[in-house]
DSSP file (Angstrom, degrees, kcal/mol; ACC not computed):
  #  RESIDUE AA STRUCTURE BP1 BP2  ACC     N-H-->O    O-->H-N    N-H-->O    O-->H-N    TCO  KAPPA ALPHA  PHI   PSI    X-CA   Y-CA   Z-CA
    1    1 A M              0   0    0      0, 0.0     2,-0.0     0, 0.0     0, 0.0   0.000 360.0 360.0 360.0 136.5  -63.2   91.7  -75.8
    2    2 A S     >  -     0   0    0      1,-0.1     4,-1.9     4,-0.0     5,-0.2  -0.306 360.0-116.3 -73.6 158.9  -61.8   94.4  -78.0
    3    3 A E  H  > S+     0   0    0      1,-0.2     4,-2.2     2,-0.2     5,-0.2   0.878 114.6  53.6 -61.8 -38.0  -60.9   97.9  -76.6
    4    4 A K  H  > S+     0   0    0      1,-0.2     4,-2.4     2,-0.2    -1,-0.2   0.933 109.0  46.2 -65.2 -45.9  -63.6   99.5  -78.8
    5    5 A S  H  > S+     0   0    0      1,-0.2     4,-2.1     2,-0.2    -1,-0.2   0.844 110.6  54.6 -67.8 -30.9  -66.4   97.2  -77.6
    6    6 A T  H  X S+     0   0    0     -4,-1.9     4,-2.1     2,-0.2    -1,-0.2   0.924 109.5  47.4 -64.4 -44.0  -65.3   97.8  -74.0
    7    7 A R  H  X S+     0   0    0     -4,-2.2     4,-2.0     1,-0.2     5,-0.5   0.910 111.3  50.8 -62.6 -42.8  -65.6  101.6  -74.5
    8    8 A E  H  < S+     0   0    0     -4,-2.4    -1,-0.2     1,-0.2    -2,-0.2   0.898 109.7  50.4 -62.8 -40.1  -69.0  101.2  -76.1
    9    9 A R  H  < S+     0   0    0     -4,-2.1    -1,-0.2     1,-0.2    -2,-0.2   0.898 110.5  49.3 -65.0 -40.6  -70.2   99.1  -73.2
   10   10 A R  H  < S-     0   0    0     -4,-2.1    -1,-0.2    -5,-0.1    -2,-0.2   0.854  98.6-142.3 -67.3 -34.8  -69.0  101.6  -70.6
   11   11 A G  S  < S+     0   0    0     -4,-2.0     2,-0.3    -5,-0.2    -3,-0.1   0.370  71.7  56.2  87.8  -6.0  -70.6  104.5  -72.5
   12   12 A S  S    S-     0   0    0     -5,-0.5     2,-0.3    32,-0.0    -2,-0.1  -0.986  86.4-103.4-157.3 150.5  -67.9  106.9  -71.9
   13   13 A Q        -     0   0    0     -2,-0.3    32,-0.3    -3,-0.1     2,-0.3  -0.558  33.8-134.1 -76.7 129.0  -64.1  107.2  -72.5
   14   14 A R        -     0   0    0     -2,-0.3     2,-0.4    30,-0.1    30,-0.2  -0.606  17.7-154.2 -80.6 144.6  -61.9  106.7  -69.5
   15   15 A E  E     -A   43   0A   0     28,-3.3    28,-2.4    -2,-0.3     2,-0.3  -0.963  17.3-120.5-120.5 138.0  -59.1  109.2  -68.9
   16   16 A V  E     -A   42   0A   0     -2,-0.4     2,-0.3    26,-0.2    26,-0.2  -0.586  36.9-169.0 -71.9 134.3  -55.9  108.5  -67.0
   17   17 A V  E     -     0   0A   0     24,-2.1   109,-0.3    -2,-0.3     3,-0.1  -0.846  35.4 -86.1-121.6 160.6  -55.6  110.9  -64.1
   18   18 A E  E     -     0   0A   0    107,-2.9    22,-0.1    -2,-0.3    24,-0.0  -0.502  66.1 -94.5 -58.6 126.5  -52.8  111.8  -61.7
   19   19 A P  E     -     0   0A   0      0, 0.0     2,-0.5     0, 0.0    22,-0.2  -0.239  46.5-160.0 -53.0 124.2  -53.2  109.1  -59.0
   20   20 A L  E     -A   40   0A   0     20,-1.9    20,-2.8    -3,-0.1     2,-0.2  -0.916  17.1-120.1-109.8 130.4  -55.3  110.6  -56.2
   21   21 A A  E     -A   39   0A   0     -2,-0.5    60,-0.6    18,-0.2    61,-0.5  -0.448  30.6-170.4 -68.5 137.2  -55.2  109.1  -52.8
   22   22 A I  E     -AB  38  80A   0     16,-2.2    16,-1.5    58,-0.2     2,-0.3  -0.866   3.4-175.1-120.6 160.8  -58.5  107.8  -51.5
   23   23 A R  E     +AB  37  79A   0     56,-2.0    56,-2.5    -2,-0.3    14,-0.2  -0.959  55.7  37.4-147.6 166.4  -59.4  106.6  -48.0
   24   24 A G  E     -     0   0A   0     12,-1.3     2,-0.7    -2,-0.3    12,-0.2   0.854  61.9-176.0  62.0  38.1  -62.3  105.1  -46.1
   25   25 A F  E     +A   35   0A   0     10,-1.5     9,-2.9    53,-0.1    10,-1.9  -0.577  17.6 177.0 -70.8 109.2  -63.4  102.8  -48.9
   26   26 A T  E     -AB  33  77A   0     51,-2.7    51,-2.0    -2,-0.7     2,-0.6  -0.925  34.1-131.7-128.4 139.8  -66.5  101.3  -47.3
   27   27 A S  E  >> -AB  32  76A   0      5,-3.0     5,-1.3    -2,-0.4     4,-0.8  -0.797  12.0-166.7 -86.8 121.8  -69.3   98.9  -48.4
   28   28 A L  T  45S+     0   0    0     47,-3.0    48,-0.2    -2,-0.6    -1,-0.2   0.806  88.3  58.0 -75.0 -30.6  -72.7  100.3  -47.5
   29   29 A D  T  45S+     0   0    0     46,-1.1    -1,-0.2     1,-0.2    47,-0.1   0.847 121.5  25.0 -68.7 -33.7  -74.3   96.9  -48.1
   30   30 A H  T  45S-     0   0    0     45,-0.3    -1,-0.2     2,-0.2    -2,-0.2   0.415  97.8-131.2-109.5  -0.9  -72.1   95.2  -45.5
   31   31 A M  T  <5 +     0   0    0     -4,-0.8     2,-0.4     1,-0.2    -3,-0.2   0.915  65.8 129.8  47.7  48.7  -71.4   98.3  -43.3
   32   32 A T  E   < -A   27   0A   0     -5,-1.3    -5,-3.0    27,-0.0     2,-0.5  -0.995  65.7-120.2-135.0 135.2  -67.7   97.3  -43.5
   33   33 A Q  E     -A   26   0A   0     -2,-0.4    -7,-0.3    -7,-0.3     3,-0.1  -0.642  25.8-171.6 -71.9 126.5  -64.6   99.2  -44.4
   34   34 A L  E     +     0   0A   0     -9,-2.9    24,-2.5    -2,-0.5     2,-0.3   0.852  66.6   5.4 -88.1 -39.5  -63.1   97.5  -47.4
   35   35 A S  E     -AC  25  57A   0    -10,-1.9   -10,-1.5    22,-0.3    -1,-0.3  -0.997  52.1-145.6-149.2 141.7  -59.8   99.4  -47.6
   36   36 A R  E    S-     0   0A   0     20,-2.3   -12,-1.3    -2,-0.3     2,-0.3   0.847  86.5  -8.6 -73.1 -34.2  -58.0  102.0  -45.5
   37   37 A K  E     +A   23   0A   0     19,-0.3     2,-0.3   -14,-0.2    16,-0.2  -0.957  64.0 152.6-155.2 171.2  -56.5  103.6  -48.6
   38   38 A G  E     -A   22   0A   0    -16,-1.5   -16,-2.2    -2,-0.3     2,-0.4  -0.942  37.4 -91.1-177.9-167.4  -56.0  103.3  -52.3
   39   39 A W  E     -AD  21  51A   0     12,-2.4    12,-2.5    -2,-0.3     2,-0.6  -0.995  14.1-141.6-135.3 132.8  -55.6  105.3  -55.5
   40   40 A L  E     +AD  20  50A   0    -20,-2.8   -20,-1.9    -2,-0.4    10,-0.2  -0.849  32.6 164.6 -86.6 119.3  -58.0  106.7  -58.1
   41   41 A V  E     +     0   0A   0      8,-2.7   -24,-2.1    -2,-0.6     2,-0.3   0.657  56.7  23.3-116.4 -22.4  -56.1  106.1  -61.4
   42   42 A E  E     -AD  16  49A   0      7,-1.2     7,-2.6   -26,-0.2     2,-0.3  -0.984  63.1-176.0-143.1 153.1  -58.7  106.5  -64.2
   43   43 A A  E     +AD  15  48A   0    -28,-2.4   -28,-3.3    -2,-0.3     2,-0.3  -0.989   8.8 173.0-148.5 155.7  -62.0  108.3  -64.5
   44   44 A S        -     0   0    0      3,-2.8   -30,-0.1    -2,-0.3     3,-0.0  -0.845  53.5 -89.9-144.5-178.3  -64.9  108.9  -66.8
   45   45 A T  S    S+     0   0    0    -32,-0.3    72,-0.1    -2,-0.3    73,-0.1   0.571 126.3  46.0 -75.6  -6.7  -68.3  110.6  -66.5
   46   46 A R  S    S-     0   0    0      1,-0.3    62,-1.8    71,-0.1    63,-1.0   0.664 124.9 -46.5-104.8 -23.6  -69.7  107.2  -65.4
   47   47 A G  E     - E   0 107A   0     60,-0.3    -3,-2.8    61,-0.2     2,-0.3  -0.965  52.1-104.0 179.2-166.3  -67.2  106.1  -62.8
   48   48 A F  E     -DE  43 106A   0     58,-2.1    58,-3.1    -2,-0.3     2,-0.5  -0.954  18.8-120.3-148.1 167.1  -63.6  105.6  -61.9
   49   49 A L  E     -DE  42 105A   0     -7,-2.6    -8,-2.7    -2,-0.3    -7,-1.2  -0.940  26.4-165.3-115.1 126.7  -61.0  102.9  -61.5
   50   50 A L  E     -DE  40 104A   0     54,-3.0    54,-2.4    -2,-0.5     2,-0.4  -0.788   9.7-152.8-107.7 152.3  -59.3  102.4  -58.1
   51   51 A E  E     -DE  39 103A   0    -12,-2.5   -12,-2.4    -2,-0.3     2,-0.4  -0.998  17.0-176.0-122.2 131.8  -56.1  100.5  -57.3
   52   52 A V  E     - E   0 102A   0     50,-2.4    50,-3.0    -2,-0.4     2,-0.2  -0.988  21.2-130.4-130.5 132.9  -55.8   99.0  -53.8
   53   53 A D  E >>  - E   0 101A   0     -2,-0.4     3,-1.5   -16,-0.2     4,-0.6  -0.587  21.6-124.0 -80.8 144.4  -52.9   97.2  -52.3
   54   54 A R  G >4 S+     0   0    0     46,-2.5     3,-1.4     1,-0.3    -1,-0.1   0.877 110.6  58.7 -53.5 -42.4  -53.6   93.9  -50.6
   55   55 A K  G 34 S+     0   0    0     45,-0.3    -1,-0.3     1,-0.3     8,-0.1   0.724 102.9  54.6 -64.2 -20.5  -52.0   95.1  -47.3
   56   56 A D  G <4 S+     0   0    0     -3,-1.5   -20,-2.3   -19,-0.1   -19,-0.3   0.551  78.5 109.8 -91.3  -8.5  -54.6   98.0  -47.2
   57   57 A L  B <<  -C   35   0A   0     -3,-1.4   -22,-0.3    -4,-0.6     6,-0.1  -0.526  59.8-152.4 -67.1 130.1  -57.6   95.7  -47.5
   58   58 A A  S    S+     0   0    0    -24,-2.5     2,-0.3    -2,-0.3   -24,-0.2   0.969  72.1  68.8 -76.2 -55.0  -59.3   95.9  -44.1
   59   59 A P  S >> S-     0   0    0      0, 0.0     4,-1.4     0, 0.0     3,-1.3  -0.505  75.2-142.1 -70.2 128.7  -61.1   92.5  -43.8
   60   60 A K  H 3> S+     0   0    0     -2,-0.3     4,-2.0     1,-0.3     5,-0.2   0.830  98.3  67.5 -56.5 -34.4  -58.6   89.7  -43.4
   61   61 A I  H 34 S+     0   0    0      1,-0.2     4,-0.3     2,-0.2    -1,-0.3   0.855 103.7  44.2 -57.1 -35.5  -60.8   87.5  -45.6
   62   62 A F  H <4 S+     0   0    0     -3,-1.3     3,-0.5     2,-0.2    -1,-0.2   0.829 108.4  56.0 -80.2 -32.3  -60.1   89.7  -48.6
   63   63 A R  H  < S+     0   0    0     -4,-1.4    -2,-0.2     1,-0.2    -1,-0.2   0.852 114.3  41.6 -64.5 -32.4  -56.3   90.0  -47.8
   64   64 A D  S  < S+     0   0    0     -4,-2.0    -1,-0.2   -10,-0.0    -2,-0.2   0.521 100.2  97.6 -90.3  -7.0  -56.2   86.2  -48.0
   65   65 A S        -     0   0    0     -3,-0.5     3,-0.1    -4,-0.3    -3,-0.0  -0.451  62.1-150.3 -87.6 154.7  -58.5   85.8  -51.0
   66   66 A L  S    S+     0   0    0      1,-0.1     2,-0.3    -2,-0.1    30,-0.1   0.505  85.4  39.6 -93.1  -8.3  -57.6   85.4  -54.6
   67   67 A S        -     0   0    0     28,-0.1     3,-0.2     1,-0.1    -1,-0.1  -0.998  48.1-168.9-144.1 144.2  -60.7   87.2  -55.8
   68   68 A L    >   +     0   0    0     -2,-0.3     3,-2.4     1,-0.1     4,-0.4   0.116  57.6 118.7-109.7  16.5  -62.8   90.2  -54.7
   69   69 A Q  G >   +     0   0    0      1,-0.3     3,-1.7     2,-0.2    -1,-0.1   0.787  61.3  68.5 -56.8 -31.2  -65.6   89.1  -57.1
   70   70 A E  G 3  S+     0   0    0      1,-0.3    -1,-0.3    -3,-0.2    -2,-0.1   0.672  93.2  60.9 -65.2 -14.1  -68.1   88.8  -54.2
   71   71 A L  G X  S+     0   0    0     -3,-2.4     3,-2.5     2,-0.1    20,-0.3   0.649  75.5 115.6 -83.6 -16.0  -67.9   92.6  -53.8
   72   72 A E  T <  S+     0   0    0     -3,-1.7    20,-0.2    -4,-0.4     3,-0.1  -0.327  79.3  23.7 -60.0 129.8  -69.3   93.2  -57.3
   73   73 A G  T 3  S+     0   0    0     18,-2.9    -1,-0.3     1,-0.4     2,-0.1   0.213  90.1 135.1  97.5 -12.9  -72.6   95.0  -57.0
   74   74 A D    <   -     0   0    0     -3,-2.5    17,-2.5    17,-0.1     2,-0.4  -0.435  57.9-124.4 -68.2 139.7  -72.0   96.4  -53.5
   75   75 A R  E     + F   0  90A   0     15,-0.2   -47,-3.0    -2,-0.1   -46,-1.1  -0.737  42.9 174.6 -80.7 132.6  -72.9  100.0  -52.9
   76   76 A V  E     -BF  27  89A   0     13,-2.9    13,-2.5    -2,-0.4     2,-0.3  -0.875  23.0-160.5-135.9 163.8  -69.8  101.8  -51.6
   77   77 A Y  E     +BF  26  88A   0    -51,-2.0   -51,-2.7    -2,-0.3     2,-0.3  -0.971  12.2 174.2-141.4 161.7  -68.5  105.2  -50.7
   78   78 A L  E     - F   0  87A   0      9,-2.1     9,-2.5    -2,-0.3     2,-0.4  -0.953  26.7-115.4-156.1 168.4  -65.0  106.7  -50.3
   79   79 A T  E     -BF  23  86A   0    -56,-2.5   -56,-2.0    -2,-0.3     2,-0.7  -0.953   8.3-159.2-117.5 133.4  -63.3  110.0  -49.6
   80   80 A I  E >>> -BF  22  85A   0      5,-3.2     5,-1.8    -2,-0.4     3,-1.2  -0.905  13.0-168.4-105.6  98.9  -61.0  111.8  -52.0
   81   81 A D  G >45S+     0   0    0     -2,-0.7     3,-1.4   -60,-0.6    -1,-0.2   0.871  79.6  60.9 -59.9 -42.0  -59.0  114.0  -49.6
   82   82 A A  G 345S+     0   0    0    -61,-0.5    -1,-0.3     1,-0.3   -60,-0.1   0.755 116.5  34.0 -59.4 -23.9  -57.4  116.3  -52.2
   83   83 A M  G <45S-     0   0    0     -3,-1.2    -1,-0.3     2,-0.2    -2,-0.2   0.380 104.4-126.4-109.6   0.7  -60.8  117.4  -53.4
   84   84 A N  T <<5 +     0   0    0     -3,-1.4     2,-0.4    -4,-0.5    -3,-0.2   0.943  64.3 142.9  50.0  52.2  -62.5  117.2  -49.9
   85   85 A L  E   < -F   80   0A   0     -5,-1.8    -5,-3.2     2,-0.0     2,-0.5  -0.981  44.5-162.2-132.7 129.0  -65.1  115.0  -51.5
   86   86 A E  E     +F   79   0A   0     -2,-0.4     2,-0.4    -7,-0.2    -7,-0.2  -0.927  23.7 179.8-103.0 134.6  -67.1  112.0  -50.4
   87   87 A I  E     -F   78   0A   0     -9,-2.5    -9,-2.1    -2,-0.5     2,-0.3  -0.990  12.7-157.6-139.9 145.0  -68.6  110.0  -53.3
   88   88 A G  E     +F   77   0A   0     -2,-0.4     2,-0.3   -11,-0.2   -11,-0.3  -0.781  24.5 132.4-119.0 163.5  -70.7  106.9  -53.5
   89   89 A G  E     -F   76   0A   0    -13,-2.5   -13,-2.9    -2,-0.3     2,-0.4  -0.929  48.6 -77.2-177.0-160.5  -71.3  104.3  -56.2
   90   90 A T  E     -FG  75 107A   0     17,-2.3    17,-3.0    -2,-0.3     2,-0.6  -0.980  38.3-113.8-128.1 136.8  -71.5  100.6  -57.0
   91   91 A I  E     - G   0 106A   0    -17,-2.5   -18,-2.9    -2,-0.4    15,-0.2  -0.601  32.7-179.0 -70.7 116.6  -68.6   98.2  -57.6
   92   92 A A  E     -     0   0A   0     13,-2.8     2,-0.3    -2,-0.6    -1,-0.2   0.851  60.9 -20.5 -85.9 -39.1  -68.9   97.2  -61.2
   93   93 A R  E     - G   0 105A   0     12,-1.1    12,-2.7   -22,-0.1     2,-0.3  -0.985  52.9-144.5-164.8 161.5  -66.0   94.8  -61.4
   94   94 A T  E     - G   0 104A   0     -2,-0.3     2,-0.3    10,-0.2    10,-0.2  -0.950  13.8-175.0-131.5 152.7  -62.8   93.7  -59.7
   95   95 A K  E     - G   0 103A   0      8,-2.5     8,-3.3    -2,-0.3     2,-0.7  -0.977  24.8-130.6-151.0 134.3  -59.6   92.5  -61.1
   96   96 A R  E     + G   0 102A   0     -2,-0.3     6,-0.2     6,-0.2     3,-0.1  -0.774  24.1 179.3 -85.4 117.9  -56.4   91.2  -59.6
   97   97 A L  E     -     0   0A   0      4,-2.0     2,-0.2    -2,-0.7     5,-0.2   0.907  65.4 -13.5 -84.7 -47.5  -53.4   93.0  -61.2
   98   98 A T  E >  S- G   0 101A   0      3,-1.6     3,-0.7     0, 0.0    -1,-0.2  -0.790  84.7 -80.9-141.0-177.3  -50.6   91.4  -59.3
   99   99 A K  T 3  S+     0   0    0     -2,-0.2     3,-0.0     1,-0.2    -2,-0.0   0.832 130.8  29.1 -57.9 -32.1  -50.1   89.3  -56.2
  100  100 A D  T 3  S+     0   0    0      1,-0.1   -46,-2.5   -46,-0.1     2,-0.4   0.268 111.9  68.2-116.9  10.4  -50.4   92.4  -54.1
  101  101 A R  E <   -EG  53  98A   0     -3,-0.7    -4,-2.0   -48,-0.3    -3,-1.6  -0.995  52.5-167.0-140.7 137.5  -52.6   94.8  -56.0
  102  102 A W  E     -EG  52  96A   0    -50,-3.0   -50,-2.4    -2,-0.4     2,-0.4  -0.866  12.2-145.9-116.7 151.2  -56.3   94.9  -57.0
  103  103 A Q  E     -EG  51  95A   0     -8,-3.3    -8,-2.5    -2,-0.3     2,-0.4  -0.973  17.2-171.9-114.5 131.5  -58.2   97.0  -59.5
  104  104 A I  E     -EG  50  94A   0    -54,-2.4   -54,-3.0    -2,-0.4     2,-0.5  -0.983  11.5-150.7-130.5 121.6  -61.8   98.0  -58.6
  105  105 A A  E     -EG  49  93A   0    -12,-2.7   -13,-2.8    -2,-0.4   -12,-1.1  -0.802  12.9-163.8 -94.0 128.6  -64.1   99.8  -61.0
  106  106 A I  E     -EG  48  91A   0    -58,-3.1   -58,-2.1    -2,-0.5     2,-0.6  -0.946   7.5-156.2-114.4 128.7  -66.8  102.0  -59.4
  107  107 A D  E     +EG  47  90A   0    -17,-3.0   -17,-2.3    -2,-0.5   -60,-0.3  -0.924  20.3 166.1-102.5 117.1  -69.9  103.2  -61.2
  108  108 A F    >>  +     0   0    0    -62,-1.8     4,-0.6    -2,-0.6     3,-0.5   0.203  43.9 107.0-113.0  15.6  -71.2  106.4  -59.7
  109  109 A S  T 34 S+     0   0    0    -63,-1.0     3,-0.4     1,-0.2    -1,-0.1   0.771  74.4  56.4 -69.1 -26.4  -73.6  107.4  -62.5
  110  110 A E  T 34 S+     0   0    0      1,-0.2    -1,-0.2   -64,-0.2    -2,-0.1   0.821 108.4  47.1 -72.5 -29.4  -76.8  106.5  -60.7
  111  111 A D  T <4 S+     0   0    0     -3,-0.5    -1,-0.2   -23,-0.2    -2,-0.2   0.500 111.1  48.6 -92.8  -5.2  -76.0  108.8  -57.7
  112  112 A A  S  < S-     0   0    0     -4,-0.6    -1,-0.1    -3,-0.4     5,-0.0  -0.995  82.3-110.2-140.7 140.9  -75.0  112.0  -59.5
  113  113 A P     >  -     0   0    0      0, 0.0     4,-2.1     0, 0.0     3,-0.3  -0.307  34.9-113.3 -65.9 153.8  -76.5  114.1  -62.3
  114  114 A E  H  > S+     0   0    0      1,-0.2     4,-2.4     2,-0.2     5,-0.2   0.876 114.8  54.8 -57.3 -42.6  -74.6  114.1  -65.6
  115  115 A Y  H  > S+     0   0    0      1,-0.2     4,-2.1     2,-0.2    -1,-0.2   0.915 108.9  48.4 -59.7 -43.1  -73.6  117.7  -65.4
  116  116 A W  H  > S+     0   0    0     -3,-0.3     4,-2.5     1,-0.2    -1,-0.2   0.905 110.6  51.4 -63.5 -42.4  -72.0  117.1  -62.0
  117  117 A R  H  X S+     0   0    0     -4,-2.1     4,-2.1     1,-0.2    -1,-0.2   0.886 109.4  50.2 -63.3 -39.2  -70.1  114.1  -63.3
  118  118 A E  H  X S+     0   0    0     -4,-2.4     4,-1.8     2,-0.2    -1,-0.2   0.905 111.1  48.8 -65.3 -41.2  -68.8  116.0  -66.3
  119  119 A C  H  X S+     0   0    0     -4,-2.1     4,-1.6     2,-0.2    -2,-0.2   0.910 109.4  52.5 -64.4 -42.4  -67.5  118.8  -63.9
  120  120 A L  H  X S+     0   0    0     -4,-2.5     4,-1.2     1,-0.2     3,-0.3   0.927 107.8  51.4 -59.0 -45.5  -65.9  116.3  -61.6
  121  121 A L  H  < S+     0   0    0     -4,-2.1     3,-0.4     1,-0.2    -1,-0.2   0.891 108.7  51.4 -59.7 -40.3  -64.0  114.8  -64.6
  122  122 A E  H  < S+     0   0    0     -4,-1.8    -1,-0.2     1,-0.2    -2,-0.2   0.825 108.8  51.9 -65.6 -31.5  -62.8  118.2  -65.6
  123  123 A L  H  < S+     0   0    0     -4,-1.6    -1,-0.2    -3,-0.3    -2,-0.2   0.701  84.5 101.6 -80.9 -19.6  -61.5  118.9  -62.1
  124  124 A L  S  < S-     0   0    0     -4,-1.2     2,-0.1    -3,-0.4   -81,-0.0  -0.449  80.8-112.6 -68.2 134.9  -59.4  115.7  -61.8
  125  125 A P        -     0   0    0      0, 0.0  -107,-2.9     0, 0.0    -1,-0.1  -0.431  25.2-138.1 -71.8 139.8  -55.7  116.3  -62.3
  126  126 A R    >   -     0   0    0   -109,-0.3     3,-2.8     1,-0.2     4,-0.3  -0.493  47.1 -64.0 -86.7 163.3  -54.1  114.8  -65.4
  127  127 A P  T 3  S+     0   0    0      0, 0.0    -1,-0.2     0, 0.0  -109,-0.1  -0.224 129.0  16.4 -51.0 131.3  -50.6  113.2  -65.2
  128  128 A G  T 3  S+     0   0    0     -3,-0.1    -2,-0.0     1,-0.0     0, 0.0   0.423  95.7 112.7  83.6  -0.3  -48.0  115.8  -64.3
  129  129 A G    <         0   0    0     -3,-2.8    -3,-0.0     1,-0.2  -112,-0.0   0.719 360.0 360.0 -79.0 -21.6  -50.8  118.2  -63.1
  130  130 A F              0   0    0     -4,-0.3    -1,-0.2    -5,-0.1     0, 0.0   0.434 360.0 360.0 -98.0 360.0  -49.8  118.1  -59.4
């Protein structure tokens, strides 16, 4: 899929942000902590992209798995400590980047009004901002 059609499907342009630590990444559908920590690395007004290390995945089944695809569609929440913010959304997709790192896209557009999402995007630090 081309970069342009991917952007059109998402509906908003993703921006690279200064990696922000997240914690308590939890599935509401399974009432299970998915990861103890991770990093928010990209954001848009519709959602954000997380990177999680295999060693930080809480359930052993996911640390041993080659795919996190079964989590797609799960309602989740997490905490961004630097912003003192808890936020929820839905896992849109997962991707294995390396043997030890996963990428997880979260869509939070259903749970928050557009104006709030735009303000959040403006507040996220850009590379070199911290």
